[in-house]
N, C-alpha and C positions, 0 to 999 in steps of 0.2 A: 803760641810761643812756649810750648812745653819745655824746651831746652833751657830757656831763661828761668822758668820756675824751678827746674832741676838744679841749676847753678845756685840760685838763691837758697834753695832748700839745703843744698850741700854745705854752703858757707854758713848758713844760719843754724845748721844742725850740729856744728862743731864749735863749742864755746872757746876752745883753745885758739882758733883762728882769730876771733875778735879780740881775745885777750892779748895775743902777741901783737896785733896791730895797735891796740890802745897803749900797751906798755912801752912800745918802741917809739911812739910819737914824742918828738922832742918838745914841741910847743903847742901845736894845733893838731886836731884830728878832724878831717872833713869826711862826711859821708855824702857821696854824690849819687844822685839818681832820684827816681820817683819814690818818695816816702811811702805812698800807698802800695807800691810794688814790693818793697823790702820789709815794711813794718810788720808783716804777718809771717815772716820766715824765721822760725826758731828763736835764737837769742836776739835777733834784730828786733823782735817785738818788745823785748825789755829795753833795748836801747831807745826805741821810738817813744816809749813811755817816760824815759828818764831825761831825754833831751828835748828842749823846745824846738818846734818847727821854725825854720827860717828860710825865706826865699831871697834873702839879701845876698847879692853878689859882692864878693870881696876880692881885692887884688892880692896876689900872693905876697907874703913877706919875704924880704931878701935876707 
């Protein structure tokens, strides 16, 4: 899956992408996917250290 690693590397290598996502979130911010896959991709590593892991499934808020 080299293409997936490339996409994670691209998104994780540009801090402004995560910054825009976080600042535009109105109430909640969800990171969906395998934590072990994205947790070592650039700025996502910092996100993984800052946020607790949760496997809890939640219903979307209206």
